[in-house]
N, C-alpha and C positions, 0 to 999 in steps of 0.2 A: 724540452724534447719529449717528456712523458705526455705533455698536453697534445702535441702533434701526433704522437703514436696513438693516443686515445681516439683522436678524430679519425685516423686511418683505420683503426680497428672497427669503429662504428660504421665507417664507409663500407668496409668489407662485409660486415654483418647485414647492412641494408642491401648491399648488392646481391647477396644470396637470395633474400626474399624477393627482390625486384626481378631477378632473373626468372624465378618461378612464375611470378605474376605476368611477366612479359610473354612467357610461353602461352599462358592461359588467355591473356587479353590481346597482346600484340600479334600473335601468330594464329590463335584460334578464334578470336573475336568475342570472347566471353568476359564481360566486365564484372569483376568481383569487388564488392565493398566490404568483405568480411575476412580478408586475409590476416588481419590482426588476431582473429580468433585462432587460426592455425599457429601463429607465432606464440600465442598464450599457451596453447596446449603443449607445444614443444618446450617452452620455458618452464612450465610447472612440472612436466614429466622429468626434465633434466634436473630440476631442483630436488625433486623427490628422490631420484636415483643417487645424487651426490650428497645431499644434506641428511636425508633420512636413512637411506640404505648404504651410504658410504662406499659406493661403487666408483670406479674410475670414470673420469669425465668422458672419455672416448666411448665407453659403453652407454653412458647417459645420452650422448649425442645421437648415437644410432637409434636408441629407444625413442628419443624425441621425434625423429623423422618417421619412424614406423608408426607411432601413435597418431601423428598428424595425418599420415597416409590412410590409416584405417578409418579415421573419422571422415576423411574426404570421400571414401567409397560410400559410406552411409549417406552423406550429404548429396553426393552425385546421383545416387539412385532415386532420391526424392526430388531433385531440382533440375537435372540436366535436360529434362523434356520441356522445361519452361522456355519461353522465347523472350528475347529482348529485355525490357525493363523488369519483367517478372523475375528473371534469374538474378538481376542486381538486387532487387528487394529481398529475395530469399537469402542471398549471401549476407546482406546487411543484417537481417534478422538473426542469422547464425552467429555472426560476430558478436552482436549484442547479447545473445543468449549465453555464449561462453563467458563473456565478461560478468554477467549477472550471477551465473552459477559460481564462478570463482569468488565473486564479491561476498557470497553468503556461505562459503566453505571455510569454516573456522580452522580446520586442520591444516590448511595451507596459508593461514594468516588473514583470510577474509579481506575486508575493505582496507585494513591497515597495511596489508602487504606482507611480504616474507623477507625477513632480514637474515643475515649471517649465512648466505649461500656461499659455498666455497668458490673463491675467485681463481682466475688464471694464475699460474705460478711459473716463473722462469721460462723455459722453452715453450710452454703452452701458449704464449703470446703470439707465436707464429701460426697457431692452428687456424684462426679465422682467415688468414691470408691463403693458407693451403686449401682450405675448404672452398673459399671464394674462387680460387684458380681452377679447382676441380669442377666447380659448378659452371664456370664459363666454358670449359672444354666440353663438359657433358651437354650443356644447352646448345653449343655450336654444332656438335655432332648430331644432336636430336633434330634440330630444325633443318639440317642439310641431309637428313636421311629420308627414306620413303615415308616414314611416319610423319616427319616434319612437313613434307609436301602435302600429305593428307590433311594436316592441321590447317595449312594455308588454304587448301581447297575448301574446307569447311567454312573458313572465315569469309572467303570471297563469295561463295554461293552454295549454301547448304544443300538445296534440292539437287543442283547439278552434281555435286559431289556424291550424293546418295545414288543418283541415277548412273554414275560411272562406276559403281561398285564399292565405294568407300563406306565402311561401317561408321556412320557419323557419331552414334552414341559411344562407341568404343574410342574413337579419336578424342571426343570431348572428355571422357572419363580419364584417358591417359594424361591429357593436359592438366586436368584438375588434380590428379594424384601427384604428378611431378611437382606442380606448383605448391601443393600442400606440404609435401615432404621437405622441399627447400625452405618453405616458411617455418616449418617446425624446427629444422636445424638452425635457422637464423635466430629463432626465439631462444633455443637452448644456449647458443653462443652469447646472446645478450644477457641472459640470466646469470651466467657464470663469469661474464666480464664485469658487469656492474656490481653483482653481489646482492642485489635487492630487486624484487619484482612486486608489482601490485596490479590488480585488475585494470586500474585507470591507465596504466601504461599501454594497454592493448585495446583502446577504445576506437570509436569511429574515426577519430582524427588520424590515428596511425594507419588505418586502412586507406584513408584518403591520401595521406602522404605518399604511400607506396604507389597508388594509381597516378598521382601527379608526376612522380619520378619516371614512370614508364612512358607517359605521354610527353613529358618534357624531353626525354632522351630520343623519342621517336618510336612509334609503334612498328613492330616487325623488324627491330634492329637489336641484336645482341650488343653491338658496340654502343648503341645509344643508351642501353640500360646501364652499361659500365660508366659512361660519361655522366649520365644523369645522376646515378647514385653518388659518384664522387663529388660532383658540384653541389647538389642539393643537400648533402650531408654536411659539407664544409661551409656552405653559405650562411646558415644561422650563426655559426661560430665566428665567421668574419664580422658579422654585424652585432656580436655580443656586446661590444663597447657601447652600443646605443641603447642597451638595456631593454626597456619596454617597447621601443620602436623597432627592434630587430626583426620581429615577425612581420611587421608592416613592410619593411624593406624586402624581406624574403618573398612575401606574397607579390609585391610589385614587380620584382625581378622575374618571377614565374609568369605573371600576366604579360609582361613585355615580350618575353620569348614566345609565348603561345600565340599572341596576337601578331607579332612580326613574322613568326615562322610556325604556322599551325601544324605542319607535319612533324614538328619536333626538331631538335638539334641535328640529328642524323637523318631523319626523314626516310627510314628504311635502308639507309646505306651502311655497309659494313666496312670497317677500317682494315681491309685486307687488299692485296694487290688486285685480285679479281673483282672485289667489290668496288674499288675505285675505278677500275676500267669500265665496269658496267655503268657506274654513275656518270662518267664522262661521255660514254657512248649515248646514254639516254639524253644527256643534256644537248649533245650535238644534234640528235634526232629531233628534239623539241625545237631547237633553233631553226633547223632546216624546214620543219613543218610550219613554223611561224612565218618564215620567208615566203613559202609557197602560198600560204593563206593570204598573206598581205598582197602578193602579186595577183591572186585571183579575185580580190575584192574590187568591185567596180568603183571608179572614181566619178566625180561630178561631171567630168568631161564626157565620160562614157554613158552617162545616164540620159535617157530620152527626155527631150524638152517638152514641158507641159504644153498641151494644145496641139501637138503634132507639128510636122514640117510645113513650111509655107510653100 
């Protein structure tokens, strides 16, 4: 039972970080390969507050989110004017810079990591689930608000969004700050759940894992982020019996889904009554359009005979 509870807690923690990245990538169109850096900031800030300053974990959780948010503002001012791949490279460099700084900071354990971090006790085990639920509600309200529609407009066509009066830089900064705060909170929860953190836990592989979950679940779908986080967190544990081969099976399963369904599991669909109705209506529209296109396509009998009529 404790093993299953541990997997569920890790799923909730990953979900919090994935929701933030979904807002940045799925709804705003900015791919970040450095979100493990924000998680590392949150994890180490929470560890300092609880292990060094002996403050309540709830205070450390808030401080972790604020610290990651402040760093994201500085990062956004430097990188948000970059386009396409350049923003990805900049965030990748940020994530590696954070890891290397922590790797050489002896006061927080350096490359050996930091042990003896206070772990969850008793009722605190419910905290990751509460925070994850609040993150889902917040993300849902954000993407369905005016600001959320602005984010989608920026994703679809940045120039058109700017011409329609949307402050593109402000929208991007909002998405980056929200995603960083959620990643910092997730890092704080991870540090105090496991009780041990090390810079290598927040490397490029962790950032890539978060991106894979977002794409796996479906870009532009909060429901997809939830499903993707639950499945891809539990999947390696299901294959743990295969030892060294479990990551191979994990990668194969991800590839099969992405090849068979490139739009992700949910494909932008939300698991709500209105979302299902919209998806069904869109499917009927595509089917009717396909029938009309097929009817308008000339057949061999309708094609003119080569050489003209006799």
